[in-house]
C-alpha positions, 0 to 999 in steps of 0.5 A: 621722730620729727618730720618737717613740713614746709608750706607758704601761706599769705602773710595775712593768714600767717599773722592771724594764725600766729595770733590765734595760736598764741591766744589759745596755747599761750604766749610762749615758745612752741605755741605755733607748733602746738597749734599746727600739730593740733590742726593737722591731727584733727584734719587727719582724724576727721577723714572727711576729705575726699581727695579723689573728688578733686582730681581733674577739677582744675583745668589750666595750662598753669603749673601748680606753683603758678596756680598758687601764686594766682590764688594769692594775688587774688586774695590780696 
């Protein structure tokens, strides 16, 4: 079974990620998918992220989408 995960990231980050994925996994179809799967697998297996710690850290009147857009604007 396959699950689709969609996420929006900055154009700069996406280009850097694609370039790095191709360098590591080869310049062929499926390189980006393989890199993302490897990255997610390592993240999940590491078990080092404490999501509960993050609860209540962001104090804002903005929605989560507005906060993301604000972060992206600052990154550019």
